[in-house]
PASETOR-833428 format. One record per residue: residue in one letter; x, y, z of N, C-alpha, C in turn. Coordinates in steps of 0.02 Angstrom, whole numbers, padded with zeros to 5 digits, always signed. Layout:
N
aXYZXYZXYZ ...
END
This chain:
221
l+07355+07211+06713+07380+07224+06672+07386+07297+06604 g+07445+07311+06594+07446+07366+06541+07404+07345+06482 v+07411+07414+06445+07406+07412+06392+07444+07383+06329 t+07399+07348+06291+07455+07306+06244+07446+07333+06173 g+07485+07315+06121+07450+07337+06052+07509+07375+06019 p+07507+07387+05935+07546+07418+05926+07546+07493+05917 l+07501+07529+05969+07489+07572+05976+07498+07608+06055 a+07498+07555+06092+07505+07585+06153+07557+07637+06169 g+07534+07663+06246+07562+07732+06231+07559+07800+06192 k+07497+07785+06135+07511+07820+06106+07446+07872+06118 r+07437+07943+06111+07382+07989+06099+07361+07996+06035 v+07308+07955+06017+07296+07967+05942+07199+08017+05949 v+07210+08078+05926+07150+08123+05916+07119+08089+05851 v+07054+08083+05859+07009+08076+05775+06955+08123+05787 t+06945+08184+05727+06894+08213+05726+06850+08159+05673 a+06780+08190+05687+06720+08130+05655+06661+08172+05624 g+06615+08161+05608+06555+08201+05574+06556+08251+05547 p+06489+08279+05570+06488+08368+05510+06489+08419+05569 t+06494+08477+05546+06503+08528+05595+06424+08563+05559 r+06396+08593+05617+06325+08644+05605+06358+08716+05609 e+06330+08748+05554+06340+08814+05553+06291+08852+05554 a+06249+08883+05619+06189+08925+05635+06160+08967+05581 i+06103+08957+05536+06105+08989+05501+06036+09055+05541 d+05988+09013+05604+05956+09042+05636+05931+08987+05682 p+05901+09004+05736+05891+08955+05772+05864+08857+05750 v+05830+08881+05694+05807+08802+05668+05833+08788+05619 r+05882+08826+05580+05933+08800+05503+05988+08799+05516 f+06020+08769+05456+06104+08786+05483+06112+08766+05427 l+06197+08766+05417+06225+08740+05331+06268+08674+05368 s+06284+08641+05333+06315+08550+05351+06333+08533+05272 n+06321+08441+05292+06362+08398+05243+06333+08353+05284 p+06311+08294+05230+06302+08217+05243+06336+08176+05276 s+06397+08212+05314+06431+08159+05348+06395+08132+05419 s+06402+08070+05399+06373+08019+05451+06420+07995+05510 g+06467+08014+05485+06546+08014+05551+06560+07939+05562 k+06548+07887+05518+06560+07822+05516+06636+07808+05491 m+06667+07862+05444+06722+07822+05446+06775+07841+05517 g+06775+07922+05537+06815+07929+05596+06800+07891+05632 y+06725+07868+05664+06703+07834+05743+06747+07749+05728 a+06748+07740+05649+06778+07634+05624+06849+07680+05644 i+06898+07748+05633+06964+07731+05656+06976+07744+05713 a+06921+07793+05761+06937+07797+05816+06948+07721+05880 d+06887+07686+05848+06880+07613+05867+06931+07570+05845 a+06955+07565+05806+07019+07515+05769+07080+07541+05807 a+07090+07606+05812+07137+07638+05854+07144+07627+05926 a+07096+07616+05946+07091+07607+06037+07093+07517+06045 r+07079+07482+06000+07098+07412+05986+07146+07387+05981 r+07201+07439+05946+07275+07433+05927+07299+07456+06002 g+07279+07478+06053+07300+07508+06101+07322+07583+06136 a+07281+07619+06067+07291+07685+06079+07257+07711+06124 e+07262+07764+06177+07199+07802+06210+07179+07856+06158 v+07126+07843+06124+07098+07887+06098+07061+07941+06110 v+07065+08011+06094+07001+08074+06110+06966+08079+06035 l+06915+08050+06039+06872+08066+05982+06824+08149+05977 v+06855+08196+05943+06797+08246+05934+06760+08239+05896 s+06700+08236+05911+06631+08216+05859+06604+08277+05841 g+06536+08292+05808+06518+08331+05776+06452+08300+05782 p+06399+08316+05775+06316+08269+05783+06308+08222+05706 t+06316+08165+05765+06289+08097+05735+06261+08058+05761 n+06215+08002+05736+06155+07953+05768+06206+07890+05780 l+06273+07911+05791+06301+07821+05798+06321+07815+05880 e+06354+07753+05897+06361+07746+05963+06428+07746+05947 p+06463+07802+06008+06541+07798+06021+06573+07743+06026 p+06635+07721+06019+06669+07684+06049+06674+07656+06120 a+06659+07621+06148+06680+07653+06249+06729+07647+06267 s+06793+07640+06219+06855+07629+06233+06895+07708+06227 a+06854+07762+06194+06868+07816+06159+06852+07866+06222 e+06881+07914+06209+06846+07982+06267+06841+08020+06203 i+06756+08053+06213+06715+08092+06198+06703+08150+06189 v+06732+08184+06147+06705+08242+06157+06654+08286+06111 p+06580+08320+06105+06549+08308+06068+06551+08381+06063 v+06556+08403+05978+06548+08487+05964+06502+08488+05921 t+06468+08538+05909+06420+08573+05854+06468+08591+05811 t+06475+08653+05812+06518+08692+05754+06588+08700+05751 a+06609+08707+05686+06674+08725+05678+06735+08751+05724 d+06703+08807+05754+06734+08824+05821+06743+08800+05870 e+06673+08758+05892+06687+08715+05941+06737+08668+05938 m+06729+08625+05870+06792+08572+05869+06859+08623+05853 n+06887+08666+05837+06940+08697+05822+06967+08718+05913 v+06913+08726+05963+06923+08747+06026+06955+08698+06063 a+06905+08618+06058+06938+08569+06062+06987+08532+06080 v+06998+08534+06002+07067+08499+05962+07131+08554+06009 r+07118+08606+05993+07168+08652+06037+07196+08648+06093 e+07152+08633+06147+07134+08617+06216+07178+08571+06213 l+07187+08497+06159+07236+08455+06179+07307+08452+06128 a+07324+08519+06105+07403+08529+06092+07444+08513+06164 g+07505+08482+06123+07553+08462+06147+07549+08376+06194 e+07479+08373+06179+07486+08301+06224+07458+08255+06148 v+07478+08272+06105+07460+08227+06054+07507+08180+06007 d+07497+08127+05992+07565+08086+05939+07525+08086+05873 v+07453+08067+05850+07426+08048+05815+07369+08097+05802 f+07363+08157+05737+07283+08171+05745+07296+08165+05695 i+07214+08134+05668+07186+08108+05606+07107+08134+05605 g+07104+08205+05554+07056+08220+05551+06992+08212+05499 a+06968+08162+05530+06912+08130+05470+06843+08173+05462 a+06853+08235+05504+06789+08265+05507+06766+08283+05448 a+06720+08310+05434+06694+08347+05369+06648+08428+05409 v+06712+08465+05409+06708+08521+05425+06680+08573+05370 a+06624+08606+05399+06578+08646+05341+06668+08694+05337 d+06645+08715+05270+06705+08787+05254+06681+08846+05273 w+06601+08843+05288+06589+08913+05261+06527+08917+05313 r+06527+08980+05337+06478+08995+05425+06450+09074+05389 p+06366+09053+05427+06338+09139+05396+06408+09184+05448 v+06387+09240+05429+06418+09304+05459+06389+09313+05518 h+06319+09315+05510+06291+09329+05573+06229+09299+05568 g+06211+09236+05606+06149+09189+05629+06111+09243+05668 a+06046+09239+05626+06003+09262+05671+05984+09241+05738 r+05957+09271+05777+05956+09255+05853+05863+09213+05842 h+05806+09246+05817+05763+09229+05789+05756+09170+05718 k+05708+09165+05724+05680+09121+05658+05671+09158+05606 l+05704+09148+05558+05695+09183+05490+05622+09184+05466 k+05572+09225+05454+05501+09205+05447+05495+09212+05352 k+05476+09154+05331+05472+09184+05257+05423+09224+05239 s+05436+09283+05172+05419+09332+05167+05371+09333+05083 d+05365+09366+05044+05343+09353+04978+05402+09370+04910 a+05474+09377+04968+05525+09387+04917+05533+09313+04906 a+05551+09301+04835+05586+09226+04814+05635+09218+04845 r+05681+09284+04858+05764+09235+04852+05796+09275+04944 l+05839+09241+04955+05863+09262+05031+05931+09257+05017 s+05976+09304+05043+06056+09319+05021+06083+09295+05102 l+06123+09278+05084+06169+09247+05145+06228+09270+05144 e+06258+09302+05202+06332+09338+05172+06370+09284+05229 l+06423+09247+05186+06464+09196+05215+06532+09221+05221 e+06572+09183+05284+06626+09183+05304+06668+09124+05306 r+06726+09112+05306+06762+09044+05326+06768+09012+05386 t+06761+08969+05401+06776+08926+05466+06847+08919+05454 p+06854+08911+05532+06939+08907+05561+06961+08835+05530 d+07010+08834+05490+07056+08746+05489+07077+08728+05515 v+07059+08680+05566+07062+08644+05616+07117+08612+05591 i+07158+08554+05533+07186+08526+05522+07255+08577+05518 g+07239+08633+05472+07299+08654+05465+07312+08707+05538 e+07284+08715+05567+07306+08746+05641+07355+08672+05664 v+07326+08616+05652+07348+08549+05715+07441+08557+05670 a+07446+08557+05604+07504+08557+05554+07557+08581+05602 g+07544+08647+05639+07577+08702+05645+07610+08711+05723 w+07572+08655+05748+07608+08630+05833+07688+08604+05829 q+07717+08625+05894+07765+08607+05920+07769+08562+05974 p+07785+08522+05978+07806+08468+05946+07736+08453+05897 k+07748+08431+05852+07718+08423+05796+07690+08351+05792 p+07629+08344+05794+07599+08257+05793+07595+08236+05733 i+07591+08183+05704+07569+08153+05638+07523+08163+05608 v+07509+08198+05557+07440+08242+05531+07430+08215+05486 v+07339+08160+05479+07321+08132+05430+07239+08189+05415 g+07278+08207+05362+07181+08232+05344+07146+08206+05289 f+07084+08211+05294+07027+08168+05246+07018+08208+05191 a+07028+08205+05114+07006+08263+05072+06953+08225+05022 a+06878+08256+05030+06833+08220+05005+06838+08271+04946 e+06824+08239+04872+06851+08258+04813+06800+08228+04766 t+06772+08268+04707+06733+08264+04652+06762+08259+04572 q+06814+08270+04596+06874+08280+04522+06922+08291+04541 e+06982+08272+04503+07047+08255+04495+07083+08228+04569 l+07064+08173+04588+07062+08167+04650+07142+08153+04689 v+07187+08140+04659+07262+08131+04671+07284+08200+04650 a+07269+08245+04628+07302+08295+04602+07272+08347+04641 n+07227+08354+04673+07200+08396+04722+07213+08373+04799 a+07218+08318+04798+07229+08298+04877+07300+08275+04890 t+07348+08279+04829+07410+08299+04856+07425+08368+04835 e+07397+08410+04833+07414+08482+04818+07406+08496+04889 k+07329+08463+04939+07316+08486+04991+07368+08454+05042 l+07389+08390+05046+07424+08389+05079+07504+08420+05090 a+07520+08439+05024+07593+08477+05049+07572+08548+05057 r+07520+08599+05055+07500+08639+05076+07492+08650+05122 k+07454+08590+05158+07424+08604+05243+07481+08561+05287 g+07539+08522+05247+07588+08514+05307+07574+08443+05308 w+07511+08415+05291+07522+08340+05315+07557+08274+05292 d+07544+08225+05357+07591+08205+05338+07571+08112+05305 l+07507+08129+05295+07467+08068+05252+07407+08106+05239 g+07385+08111+05178+07318+08118+05163+07279+08055+05121 v+07217+08068+05135+07164+08014+05130+07107+08042+05084 a+07121+08012+05024+07065+08054+04970+07008+08011+04946 n+06954+08021+04944+06905+07970+04934+06840+08031+04889 d+06821+08007+04820+06792+08039+04765+06710+08028+04777 v+06697+08074+04812+06610+08056+04855+06575+08064+04822 s+06574+08083+04743+06523+08071+04712+06518+08019+04659 a+06577+07962+04683+06575+07876+04649+06517+07833+04684 e+06502+07784+04663+06440+07737+04703+06482+07705+04747 g+06436+07680+04805+06476+07652+04850+06511+07684+04896 v+06557+07743+04880+06579+07799+04907+06565+07868+04958 g+06607+07860+04994+06580+07912+05059+06544+07935+05098 f+06507+07994+05114+06470+08002+05178+06431+07950+05219 a+06366+07919+05178+06334+07895+05229+06333+07800+05244 g+06383+07796+05175+06360+07712+05176+06424+07679+05224 d+06404+07615+05223+06475+07576+05257+06541+07557+05226 t+06558+07564+05158+06589+07560+05113+06632+07607+05093 n+06679+07608+05072+06726+07684+05051+06793+07645+05005 r+06809+07702+04946+06861+07680+04928+06904+07744+04928 v+06977+07737+04952+07041+07790+04968+07071+07790+04934 t+07120+07829+04914+07177+07841+04892+07219+07858+04968 i+07271+07818+04988+07304+07852+05031+07362+07865+04986 i+07396+07943+05023+07460+07977+04988+07507+07999+05025 d+07577+07985+05034+07613+08003+05093+07648+08067+05048 a+07689+08095+05102+07731+08164+05095+07774+08156+05021 s+07784+08091+04991+07828+08073+04929+07799+08077+04890 g+07741+08076+04882+07697+08074+04825+07673+08005+04812 e+07676+07947+04837+07669+07887+04848+07593+07861+04865 t+07571+07835+04822+07492+07816+04834+07486+07740+04835 e+07422+07747+04894+07416+07656+04895+07317+07647+04884 d+07283+07646+04812+07236+07638+04824+07194+07577+04849 t+07160+07589+04881+07116+07537+04939+07072+07482+04887 g+07035+07513+04838+06969+07483+04817+06938+07486+04847 l+06865+07456+04825+06795+07459+04881+06802+07431+04915 v+06795+07444+04979+06796+07408+05046+06761+07417+05114 s+06747+07387+05153+06713+07425+05202+06758+07477+05260 k+06735+07522+05282+06759+07572+05324+06794+07561+05363 d+06778+07500+05398+06819+07462+05461+06912+07457+05429 e+06882+07415+05356+06949+07408+05317+06997+07463+05293 v+06974+07513+05291+07003+07585+05258+07045+07616+05328 a+07009+07596+05373+07026+07623+05462+07083+07573+05481 a+07095+07516+05455+07135+07482+05483+07220+07510+05436 r+07181+07497+05362+07244+07526+05294+07278+07592+05316 v+07225+07631+05348+07260+07716+05361+07318+07691+05428 l+07277+07658+05484+07326+07656+05526+07400+07614+05534 d+07386+07559+05488+07428+07525+05464+07507+07571+05444 r+07480+07621+05377+07535+07663+05365+07549+07710+05424 i+07491+07750+05476+07536+07786+05533+07580+07748+05571 e+07570+07688+05583+07624+07641+05621+07678+07622+05586 q+07692+07634+05542+07756+07649+05491+07779+07707+05507 l+07744+07753+05493+07774+07822+05493+07803+07830+05587 l+07776+07814+05619+07788+07795+05713+07861+07752+05710 d+07872+07717+05670+07912+07658+05674+07979+07717+05659 r+07958+07742+05602+08028+07780+05587+08058+07823+05629 
END
């Protein structure tokens, strides 16, 4: 029997988890992302019949059995892994918390403590993984996650327009029960016309279902 479901025949790429940018062999810049939101989306998309590729930063999660897993550590590695999929993707969902900055020069050996009270690091921007996907031809449906701490809808709407997303999923990571490590989330889904949908505080599985419902509507158009 062939695969059935509303996303059967569609290739969905999901990025999830954090990236780690090395300061030296034992220290890195990162963030508290657990990967739970991205993994929930990957699992839900597979259950709806999609062929799912999950590009994952370091997590402690068991990956969905029905997804192809591409493990990465740095933003550069995630960008390369995603770029290799260009031209073969129907939907791209950028749920990873990609580090925005990395040290310009990672030390080859462990930095030793000295008597100095301060250490300065020179940082540079990491690649914009989702931004590059939005420029692909043919362009997949692009869904981006925006973690904010203020002006949630305004900041996410600006990001959606500037980066060429089809849907933005914004959450206030400073709010209780929302954000990185927990099992619940509250997001506002924003489309290119500016229409918004507030999910309220729900499970990350429910957020995944709501996001995929909106993606199916875009595919039907």
